[in-house]
C-alpha positions as CSV (number, residue, x, y, z in Angstrom):
1,M,88.3,-88.1,-38.3
2,A,89.6,-90.3,-35.5
3,C,87.5,-88.5,-33.0
4,C,84.2,-88.8,-35.1
5,V,84.4,-92.5,-36.3
6,P,84.0,-94.1,-32.8
7,L,80.8,-92.0,-32.3
8,G,79.3,-93.2,-35.5
9,F,80.1,-96.8,-34.5
10,A,78.6,-96.3,-31.1
11,A,75.4,-94.8,-32.6
12,A,75.1,-97.7,-35.0
13,I,75.5,-100.3,-32.2
14,G,73.0,-98.4,-30.0
15,T,70.5,-98.2,-32.9
16,A,70.9,-101.9,-33.6
17,G,70.4,-102.8,-29.9
18,A,67.4,-100.6,-29.6
19,S,65.7,-102.0,-32.7
20,A,66.4,-105.6,-31.4
21,F,64.9,-104.7,-28.0
22,L,61.8,-102.8,-29.5
23,L,61.0,-105.5,-32.0
24,K,59.2,-107.6,-29.4
25,F,56.9,-104.6,-28.7
26,R,56.0,-104.0,-32.4
27,S,52.5,-105.5,-32.0
28,W,51.8,-103.3,-29.0
29,F,53.0,-100.2,-30.8
30,L,50.7,-101.0,-33.7
31,V,47.7,-101.5,-31.4
32,L,48.5,-98.3,-29.6
33,S,48.7,-96.5,-33.0
34,V,45.3,-97.7,-34.1
35,A,43.8,-96.8,-30.7
36,L,45.3,-93.3,-30.8
37,I,44.0,-92.8,-34.4
38,G,40.6,-93.9,-33.2
39,L,40.8,-91.3,-30.4
40,G,41.7,-88.7,-33.0
41,F,38.6,-89.5,-35.0
42,W,36.5,-89.4,-31.9
43,Q,37.9,-85.9,-31.0
44,Q,37.3,-84.7,-34.5
45,R,33.6,-85.8,-34.3
46,R,33.3,-84.3,-30.8
47,A,34.7,-81.0,-32.0
48,K,32.0,-80.8,-34.8
49,R,29.3,-81.5,-32.2
50,C,30.5,-78.8,-29.9
51,A,30.4,-76.2,-32.7
52,L,34.2,-75.9,-32.7
53,G,34.4,-77.2,-36.2
54,G,37.0,-79.6,-37.4
55,R,39.9,-78.0,-39.2
56,F,40.7,-79.2,-42.7
57,V,44.4,-79.4,-41.9
58,G,43.7,-81.6,-38.8
59,Q,41.5,-83.9,-40.9
60,M,44.2,-84.2,-43.6
61,L,46.9,-85.0,-41.0
62,L,44.6,-87.6,-39.4
63,W,44.0,-89.3,-42.7
64,T,47.7,-89.2,-43.5
65,A,48.4,-90.9,-40.2
66,V,45.8,-93.6,-41.1
67,A,47.5,-94.2,-44.4
68,I,51.0,-94.5,-42.8
69,V,49.8,-96.8,-40.1
70,L,47.9,-99.0,-42.5
71,A,50.9,-99.2,-44.8
72,M,53.2,-100.2,-41.9
73,I,50.7,-102.9,-40.8
74,L,50.1,-104.3,-44.4
75,F,53.6,-103.8,-46.0
76,P,56.3,-103.6,-43.4
77,Q,59.0,-105.4,-45.4
78,Q,58.4,-103.3,-48.6
79,I,58.6,-100.0,-46.6
80,A,61.8,-101.1,-44.9
81,G,63.3,-102.0,-48.2
82,F,62.2,-98.7,-49.7
83,L,63.7,-96.7,-46.8
84,A,66.9,-98.7,-46.9
85,D,67.3,-98.1,-50.7
86,H,66.5,-94.4,-50.6
87,L,67.9,-93.2,-47.3
88,Y,71.2,-95.0,-47.1
89,R,72.9,-94.7,-50.4
90,S,76.6,-94.5,-50.4
């Protein structure tokens, strides 16, 4: 156990440092997410015009991504609380 505990502490400190650093880029990541989802919808529309046909699975994944990004934009604290309660039970 003595060889594994320091690695856990190092990972926790690294994650905390990374989250503090990336927090200032949160708005840029959200804008990038919205732009990439827009690109996905554009590609779906272009595929239909080129007779490739949009796949049902691709459309469902795209709409799932829209739901997740909207939830992260509208309810960030509630999602963080939900994840903390359900992922890190001791």
